N, C-alpha and C positions, 0 to 999 in steps of 0.2 A: 381328447378322449372324454367321454361322458362320465361325470361323477354319479354316484348313486344317491338318489333321494331317499332319505330314510325316515321320513315322518310317519307317525302312526296314523292310520286311518281306521274309522270305526268298523267293527266286525258286524256280524249278523245281529242276533239278539240272544237272550237266554241268560242262564245263571252261570256263575263261576263254578266249574266242576273240579277245581283243584289242580295243582301242578303249575308250572311256569312255562311260558313260551317266549321266544326271543326273535325279534326282527331287528336287524342292525345289531346294536349292543344293548337294547333296552328291554328288560324283562317285562312281561305283561301276563296277567292272569289268563288262563286258557278258558275259552268259552265254547259252549256247544250250541248247535243250531236248535231252534224251537222244534218241537215234534212235528207241527204241521209243515214247517219248512223242510224238515228231513223227509217227510212223506212226499212232498213235491219233488225233491231231488231224486228219491228212489223211483218215482213215477217217470221222470225224464230219462232215467237210466234203464228203464225197463224192469225195475224191481219194486212193484207196487205194494209189497208187504208192509204192514204197519211199522212205523218208526217209533222207537223208544218204548218205555215201559209204562209211562204215565198216561193219564186220560188225555184224549185229544179234544182240542177246542173245535167246535164247528166253524166252518169258514164264515167270515163276516162277523166274528164275535169280538172284534176289536183287538186282535193279536197285533203285536208290534212287528211280527215277521213279514217281510216283503213276500209277495206271492209270485213264484216263477210263472213263466208265460205259457205253460202247456194247457192248463185247464181254465185259468182265469187270466185274461190279458192284464199284464202289469200296467200300472199307471204310466201314461206316456205324455210327455209334455211337448210343446212346440219344438221344432228343430232349433238347435243352437244358432246364434247369429252367424250369418254366412261369412266364411273366411274367403280370402282372395283365391280365385281359381288359378292354380299354378300352371305355368307353362302352356298358356292358351294363345296369347297374342303378343305382339311386340311390346305393347304397353306394359303388360305384366304387372306384378306386384312384388316388391322386395319383402322378405319375411321380417317380422317384428323382432324386437330385442329379445335375447335369450336371458332367462334367469341364471343366476350364478350356478356353476356346476356344483352338484351335490345339494342344491336347495330343494327342500321338500315342497311338493305341490299338492295342496288339499283340494278336494272336490266336494260338492254338495249335491243333493238330490234336486232334480228338476221335475216339477209336477204340473199336470195340466191335462188337456184333452188329447184326443187322437189326431194323427196326421191324415188329412184328407187323401183318399186315393191309395192308402197303404193297406196291404193285407194284414189282418190281425195275426198275432203269433200262433193262434190255434190253427188257422188255415195254413200258415206257413209250415208248421210242423207236419200237418197232414199231407201236404204236397210233397214235403221232403221224404216222408216215410213211404210214399207211394212208389218211389224209384227203387227197383230191385234188380239185382244181378243174379247170375246162376249160382249153383252151389259152390261153397268155399272149397278151394283146392285142398287136398289131403296133405298130411305131413310127409316130409321126405326124410332122408337120412340126416343125422346130426353132424357135428364137427368130426366125429370119429376120434380115435385115440391119438393123443398128442403127448409124446414122452415128456415126463417131468412136470406135468401140470397137476394142479390140485383137483380133487374129485368134483367139486362144484363146477369147475370149468368143463370137465368131461360130460357133464349133464346138460350142456347147452342144447336147447331145442331149436327147432325151426331153422336150422342153418341153411338148408337148401330146400325148404318146404315149398310145395306148390308147383313143382316141376310138371310140365306136361307129360303125358304118356309117351312111351317109346315110339309108337307109330306116328304120333303127331310131331315129335321132334325130328324123326327121320324125314318126314315130308317137308318140314320147315327148312331143314338144312339142304335137302335136294332142290327145293325152290330157290334157295340162296345161290346154289351152284348154277342153276339155269340163268338167274339174273346176271351172274358174274361172267359165265363162260359161254352162254348161248348153247348152240347145238353141240359144242365140244364137251358139255357136261355129261353127255351120254357115255363117254369113255371113262368115267369115274364112278365107282360104286361107293355109296355112302350108307352107313348103318349106325344105329345107336344101340348099345348094349350096356345098361347100367352095371351089370355083373363085372365088367372089366375093372371098375374101381373098387368093388367089394366094400362099399361104404366109406372109402377114403377119398382123397383128392382125385380130380379128373385124370383120365388116361386116354390116349389114342394109339391106334395101331395102323401102320401103313404096310401094305404088301401088294405084290402083283400076282393075281391068281393065274394058274395055268390056263393056256389058251389065249386067244387074242380078242375076246369080246370086250373086256375092259382093260385099260392099261394099269390102273391102280385101284385098290380097294382101301377105303378108309373106314375104320370102326372107332367110335368114341363112346365114352361112358355117359355122355350127354350130347345134345345137339351142338352146344358150344365146343365141346372137346372134338367132335367130328369136324366142325368148321375149322378149328385151329389146326387139326391134322391136314385138312385140305390145303390150307394156306402154307403149311410147312412143305407139302409136296410142290405146290406152285412156286414157292420161293426158292427152295434149295435144289430142285431138280428140273424146273422149267424156266428158271431165271426171271420170274415175274415179281411184280411189286404193286402194292396198293397203299394209298395214303390219302390224306385230306386234299392234297394238291393235285392228285391225279392217279391214274392207274396205268401200269405198263403190263399188258397181258398178251404179248406176242408169244403164243404157245408153239412149241416145237410140233412138227407133224412127221411121224406120229408122236403121240405122247410117250415120254420115256418110261421104261419099265424098271422096277427096282430089283436089284440083285439079291437083296436080303430084306427080311422084315425089319421095320423100325418101330420101336415102342417107346413112347415118352410119357412120363408121369409128372404132373405138376407138383412142385415141392410143397405147396401150401393149398389150403382149401379154396382161397378166393383170389381172383384177379378183379380188382375193383376199378371203376371208372366214373368220373364226373366230380366236379366241384360244385357246391351250391351256387357260387357266383357265376359259373359258366351258364347257368340257366338264363341269366340276363345278358352277360357279355357276349355269348355266342348263340344260344338257342332261342332267344326271345321271339324271333320272327319266323321260325322254321315251319314249313308245311309238312304234310306226310311224306312227300317225295324225298325231302331232305332227311327226315328222320329215318326213313327206310334205308337210305344209303349209310347213315351213321350206325344203325343197328347191324347191318351187314358187316361193316368194318369192325364193330365191337365183337361180333361172333367170330370172325376170321382171326381177330387178335386174341381170342381166348377169354374175353371179358365175361364173367359169369355173375357179377353182382353190380347193380347200378340203380340209381334213383329213377323214379318215374313221378315227376312233380307237377306235370301239367294238369290244369283243371281243378286244382285244389281250392282256388278262390271261389269257384262256383259252389263247391260243397260248403265252404266256410260261410258264404252268403246265406245259404239255405239254413245253416245252423243258427247264425245270428238272427235271422228273421224269426225263426221258431222260438228264440229266447225273448223276442220282443223289440229288437232294435229296428229302427226305421231305415229306409234306404239312404237317406242323407247321412246318417251316422256311419253307415257302412262305406259309403263313397268317400268320406273324409278319413277313412282308415287305409284302404288299399292305395298303393302307389300306382303309377303308370307301368306298362309292361316292361320297360327297359330297366326298372328299378325294383321289381318284385322280389328279387333274391334277398334284399335287405329289409323289406317289409316282413318277409317270412321269418327272419331271424330277430325281429324286434328292434331293428335299428331305425327304420324310417317309416313314416306314415304320410299318406296324402300326396307326396311330391309327384308331379307329372301325371296325376290321375284326373278323374276317376276311371275305373274300368267300365267300358260300355257293355251293355247286355250281350251284344254279339260276340264280344271277346270270350265270355264265359261259355257260350254255346260251342264256339270253334275249339276252345281248349279242351272241353269235355270230349268232343269228337276225336281230337288228336290223341288224348290220353287213352281212350278205348283201344285205338289201333296200336299205340306204343306198347302198352302192357300186354296186349294179345300177342304181338310179334316177339317181344322179349321173352315171354313165358313159353311160347311155342318152340323157341330155340334152347330152352333149358336154363335161361337166366333167372336169377332171383331178383325180383323188383323190390326196391326200397320205397316205401310210401311215407309221406309226411305225417307227423304227429303233433300234438299240442305241446308247446314249450312253456306256456304260462302267460304269454302276452295277450292282452285283450284291447279292443277298441274302447274309447271313452264312453260310448253308449251303454256298455254293460253297467257302468256305475249309475246311470239314470234308471235303468230297469230294476237293478238290485242296489238300492241306495246305501245299504249297509255292508256291501261286500268289502272285504279287506284287500285292498290293492294299493300299490305304491307307484307313484310316477317316477320313472327312472330319469337320470340326467341325460343331457344331450349326447348325441353320437357324432364322432369325428368333428367336422366343422359346421355341422347343422345345428341351428338353434331349435327351440321347442315349437316353432311353427311347423316343423316337419319331422321332429323326432320326439324324445321324451315320452315313450310309450308306457302304458300301465302294465305292471307285473303283478299277478295275483299272488297272495300269500300261499305257500305250499299247503298250509293246513286249512285254508278256507274251503268249505264244501264245494263252492263253485268251480274250484280247480278240477275236481273229478267230474263234475257235471259237464263242463264244457269239453274237457279233453276226451272223455269217453263218448260223449254224444257225437263229436266230430269224427272220431275214428270209426264208430259204428256206421255212420253215414258213408264214410269213404269206402269202407269194406263192402257195404251193400252196393255201392256204385261200381267198384273196380275189382272186387275180390281181394285176396291178400296172399303174400308169401311169408307173412309174419315178421318181416323186418321193417323197422320204422326209424325215421330220422327226426331229431329235434335238437335245437341248439338254443339254450336259454340265455347264455352269457357271451354271445359272440361280440367281442370287442366292447363289452359293457362290464363295468365293475359291479360285482354282486353287492347287495345291500349290507351284507355282513361278511366278515372273514371267519366268523365262528364256525368251526367244522360241523357242529350239530345243525346249524342252519343250512349249510351247503348239502349235507346228507338229506335233509328234509326235502329240499328242492328236487334233487335227482330222484328221490324215492317217489315224490308226488308225480313227476313226469312219467316214471315207469309204471306206477299204479294206474295212471290214466290210460296207458297202453293196454295193460293186462285186464282192465275193466271191460275193454272191448274185445280183446284177443288174449286169452290166457297163455298162448304160445309166443307172445310178443318177445322180440329181440330188439334192443335199442342200438342203433348205429349212430355214434356221436363224433362230430369233428373234434379233433384235439388241438385245433388252432389256438384256442384260448390260453392253453397252458404255456406255450412259447411266446404268445403275443403280449401277455402281461405277467412275466415271471416274478415281478415283485409282489404281486398279490397271490399268485398260485404257487405257494410254497408247498413242500411235501405234505404237510398236514391237511392243507386245503384240497390238494389234488386227491389225496387218499379218501378224504371225506366225501367228495363229490362222486368218485368212482364206486365207493363202497356203499353208497345209498341204493345201489342196484345189486341184486345177487350176482355173485361171481359166475361168469359164463352167460349172463343174460344181457350183456352189453359188449359191443365191439367198438373200439376207439380207432379212429383214423389218425395215425401219426402223420399229420398233414404235410409237414415240411421236413421229412426225415432225411432228405439228401443233404440238408444244410444245418438244421437245428433239430436233431432227433430228441424226442421227449422220453422215449422208452428207457434211455440210458440213465437218466437221473430219477426215474420213478419206479425203479425195480420192475421194469416191464409192465408198467401201468398197474402196479400193485395187484397183479393176478388177473386183471381183465384182459381178454383177447385184444390184439391190435393188428392193424394192417400197416405195413411199411409203405408210405406213399411218397411219390415224387410230385411236388407242387409245380416247380419249374417256371410257370408263367403267372404274371400279375396283370390284371386288367385287359388281357388279350392283346398286349402290346406286340408290335413287330420289333424284331431285333434278333440276330443270330446269338444264341446262348445255349449253354449246356454245362452240366457238371458230370461228365461221362465217367470219370474215375469213381466219383462218389456213388453213382447209381450202379456201376458195374460191381462194386464190392459191398455197398451198404446193406442190401437185403440179406446177403450171406452172413455178414457179421451179426445182423440182428437175430438170425436163426440160431447162431452159436452163443448168443448172450446167455448168461446163467439164468436158468429157470424161464427161458423165453416163452412168452405167450403169443408170439407172432403167428398169424393164421393166413397170411397172404401178402400180396403186393398190390399197389394201386397207382393209378394215374389221376391226379387231381388238379390240373391246370385251371386257373381262373378263366382263361380263354383258350380256344383251340384254333386250328387252321394256321399253325406256325411251327417251324422247326420240326418237320416231319421225322428227321433222322433220330431225334432224341426219343420220340414215342415208339418208333419201330424197335429201337434198342431195348427200351424198357419192357415192351410187350414180349420180346423174345426172352428176356431175362426171367419173366414170369413162369417160363417152362423149363428153366435150366437149373442144374444142380451145382454149377460152379461158374465163375466169371468167364467172360469172353476175352479173346485176343483182339483188342479194339482196332489196331491198325489193319489187321487182316480182315476183320469184320467190315470196316468202313470201305475197304477196297471192293469187296463183294457187293456191298450196299450200292455203291455207285454204278456198278455193272448192271445190277438188277433194276435199279431205278430208271436207267436210260435205255436198257434193252440191248446193250452192246458194250464190250470192253473198250476202254479208251484210257490210255496212259495219262493224258493231260487231266481228264476229269477225275481219275482216281487220285492223282497227285494233289489236285485242288482240295479234295475231300480230306486227305490226310493232313494238309495244312490247316484246314478248318477244325479238324478233330483236335489238334494239339494247341489250338489258340482259342477261338471264341467258344468252342464246345468243351473246354477243359478248365473251367473256373474252379478253383480249389479254395478250401476254407469256407467261411460263411458267405455265400453268394446269393444275392437277391436279383432276380431277373425282372427288374422294373425299370424300363427304359427311361433314363434320365439324360439322354443326349440333349444338348442345346437345341437341336433341330425341333424337338417336340415339346419343349418347355418354354414357359413365358420368359422372354429375354431379360437378363439383368447383367450386372457387372461381376456377379459372384457365382457363375455357373460352373458345375463340375464337369470336367472333360477327361477324367481319369478312365483308363481302360484296364481290364484284367488280363489283357493279351497283347501280343505284338501286332500293331496295326499293319505292319508290312506283310504279315501272313495273309491278311484279307486282300490286300492289293495284289499279291502274287496269285492267290486263288482266283481272283477276278481275271487276271491275264490268262491263266491256264484254261478257265472255262471258255473264255472268248476264243482261244485257239482251238478248242474242241467243237466249236459251233458248226464248222463245215460238215462234220461227221454226225453230230448229235442234234443239230438245229431243228429237226422235225419232231423231236420228242417233247411232248407237252410238259413233262416233269423237268426236263432240262431247261426249257424256257422259263419255267417258274423259278428254278434255282438261279438262273442267270439274273433275273430281276431281283431276287432276294439278296444275292451277293453284291450286285451293283448298288442296290439300295443301301446295304451296310457300308460299302466303300464311300458312298455319297454322304452318309451320316457322319462318318469319320472326317470327311472333307469339311462339312459344316462346322465341326468343332475346330478345325484348323483355322478356318476363316473367322470364326468367332474370336479366337485368341488373337488373331491379327487385328481385328476391330478393337478389341479391348486394349491391346498394347498401344495401338495408334491413338486412341482417345486419351489414355493415361499419360502418353508422351506429348499430347497436344499436337500430333502430326496429322493435320487435316487432309493433305493429299493421300496419305496412306490409308486413312479412315475411309475416304471416298472410294478409293480403289478396291479395298477389301470388301466394303459394304456393297459396292456396285456389283462386283462379281457374284457375291452371295445372293443378293436380292434379284438381280436381273438376268443371271445366267444359270447358276448352279441349281437353285430351287425350281425355276421353271423347267429345266432339263430333267430334274428328278421327277417332277410331276408328269412330264411327258412319258418317261419310262414307266411309271406306275400305271398310267392310263392305257398302256399298251397291253396289259394283262387283265383278264376278267376278275381274278382273285385279289387284285389290288385297286379296286374301284370304289370310291365313295358311293357312287350311284347304285352299286349292287347292294350295299348296306341299307341305303335309304329306300330304294324301291322294294326291297324285301319287307321293310316295315309297312310301306303303303299297301303292299299286296295283301296283307292280313285284313285290311279294313273293309267294311261293308258300306261305307258312306264317305263322302268328301270330308266331313268333319272328323271322322275317325282317322282318315288318312293323314290329315294335317296334324292331329294329336300324336299319332305314332311316329311321324317323321320328326316332330319336335323332340320326342323321347329319344330317338336314334341320334339326332344331332347333338343333343345336350349330353348324352352319355359319353361320347368320344371327345368332348371339349370341356365345357364348364363343370359337368357332373354336379348339378345343383343350380339353384336360382342365381347365385352370385359367385360362381367359381369355388364352391365349397370344397370340392376335391378336384381341383383344376388339373386337367390333363392326366388324371390317373389312368384312364382307359385310352390313352393316346394310340392312334393308328397312323401308319404311313400309307395313305391312299391317294390315288389320282383324284384331284379336285380339292381334297383337304389340304394337301401341301401347298397348292398355289393360292387358294382363297382363304386359308386360315393361318397356317404357319408362316408363309411368305409375307403376308400382310402385316403380321406382328413384327417380323424382322425388319420390314421396310419402315415401320413407324419407329422402331428402336434406333435404327441407323439415323433416321431423320432427326430424332430428338438429340442424339449425340452430336450430330453435325451442328444443329442449332445451338447446343450448349457451347461448343468451341467457338462458333461465330459470335455469340453474344457475350461470352465470358461468364454466363450464369452456370452454377453447378447443376449437375444432373441429380434429380431427386427420384428415387425408385418409386416412392409412394405416388407421386404425381403421374409418373409413367403408368403405373398399375391402373390408376383410375381411367386414364385415357385408353389404354389397351383393352380394358374390360369392355368398353363400348365397341371396339372392333370384334372382340370375341363374341359378345352378345349379338352383335349385328349379323355375324355368320349364322348363329343358331336360328335367327328369324328371317333370313334373307329370301327364303322360298325359291331359290334358284334350283332348277332341276338339273341333276348331273347324269351323264350317260351311264347306262348299265352295260354297255357293249364296248369292248376295247377298241382303241384306234392307234395305228402306228406300228412300225416294225421293231419289235423288241431287240433283235440282234443289232440293227442299225443304230438305234438310240444308245444302247449300251456301248457299242464301239465308238460312237461319237464322243460320249462322255469319257471313255477310256483314253482316247487320243488327246483329248483336251487337258485332262487332269492327272493321268497316271504318272507321268515323269516327275512332276514337282511333288506329287503326293508321296511317291516312294522315297524321294530324297529327304523330305521332311520327316517321314516315319523312321528312316534309318539314322538320321541325325539325332533324333530324340528331342526332348523338350529343350526350349531355348534357355 
């Protein structure tokens, strides 16, 4: 964890105006900007009125104030010495040594001439301001009355602002129905009537009008509500199913008619979706076709609040250039595409970059389409805002700016982390934040909701509550400087991630730096570590109860179904609750469909579900036919892998996907025999359900889980044999693992399109506009799922079980591990983990740079491969699981 660098850096200029200010724990006289500096700031922000009350110095009169870059180009020196280009070729460069955590880093001004070929700041600003969008959407209804909340909370503005008109939403949801149902969509009437909600949470109605023209009519208070009502009809009356892994849309003919009207009201204002990290773990390489499918799924799931983050780096680049930064300084700040999530939160810089110009153009184009479609369906889009982090180049252009270099993040040293954070009272905080948001709004319009995370997994410079309030207030003021109706949506991950720092006084101070009702906090890990319970419902700020569920986009069957079935209802009953909705915030998607279907349905319910009955119906809808064996398999999975209780973290630590050692964790939160039995039941249902795409996906996933358990069993045998100096047993267990089980697992995964490494890599290459870009993007994609950094900094955090990756990465590591253990027994020399780590790192790094192309099309018969694995391993596996640990 990065420590906070707390050294004082010089402020602007001017005289002491009285009072004290504090950064870290060091008091310092408060200084004001010079009048001409303030004038320049106001000019940048669009407020050219004269600053201050004293006489102004003419420009060029020898003032000590640095001149911002709008009217007079700031002094620009040569580019800093070139740093090693990260993630470019196999030769690469290892990062330099990191300073001690918490060590302050001082910076000085760089002076000199201009950079040849660079546009001056004035031209950059003029070009930026030339980009214009249509008129800003008008305000919509607020949160509405929430019993028991304080008056400031009731005054929250911009809650659902910017919704498209009724006719536009109706057309958008009808177009969605046509994409989903084709010609059969004509049998469904869809309409949008905001009056249904009367200013409160969304409502939909379903009924069958007299006559036979349409089978069902759906009316919603928004496009999203109408879409959710449509999916309710398809799910509960037509037996249909839609998920990331596939759709089952075998509609009855004719469509069934309803005997009575159904009316459903959401219990909260919001159903939120997306984690900031998912922008990199899952969405990094998406094109419009993939985004269109996702937005359709969001609407049908009732999602009405979601981030739209694409294209922001293009706007940031425009702002930085207008302030006087050169392209080299910008390139050394942005990371590569697969790591942008952590650049945006101030954790990383430069790693796997730079961003090619074509990336910016394509992301802008994508963002236009994403926000247009989301808004047309009545969703509220969340745009990014300024959190206080700046490139080092800002310090060259404004040499007296007050900024502090933060400590390193995670296991990265300062070659790729240690980003500068502006002091909340420095005038440039408002200049940069407001300038960025104004540019963003001009580009994309706004729904008045903005996201910013200043202290994501970073320790603040001071625990002084006054300092923390100043930071949050500065962030919020930079939003309202561009949009007076701004509402701040903040992730609450920091509070549970560093509980030793974030004590009640610190949490309250950060939250109360923003007026009550002008911030919504995402209680990000509420299913396992709810924060609202120990913060008196976030001390009056509204919050959304969120299910995090997944870390790193890992594969692995997992769920906390009892917690999510009861948690949101308990949060609403909490004394003086400020809960305003539910949310899905996985770090990665396209896994564990059942959990997300359940959570989406709970977002529209007033009470918990009967889970065994629900999962039985789920299996029938998912496969399109009732099947006792399949339903039995799902009930076994529900009570085992999907029912982790207590504090549960779904971060796959199976020996299969971790660097081998003699101290690996093989503990399970469930009975392994339940998975083996579910595997048997699914295979027995294959003759009847084998033509269902979703069934085949689940068969791969359950077989994969069983194989993951088997890997743990063979690892324990390998370790026991080595520690007992039993070479024959070591050779047997190691041979089965390396030469049979892992290759068979790779064949299974390679038989399904959604479990292919080639699909991930080719989607990265498809974004490129040149061979050089394609190579860079593929390296980004490979590194993220393996080393996660230049030297295994966050090794295997984003592990995946994919065809190609199992055989050429995980199996090769295990082969080396077994070989080293065998050599140790043969030679009598002890096994040294450090030496093995150095050797296996070359294997891991070799995979990242091997340039082998992997198929993006599946090969092999999923049913046959699963059956072969079952016949070979099931009997002994079941015996071991029933016998328990040795």
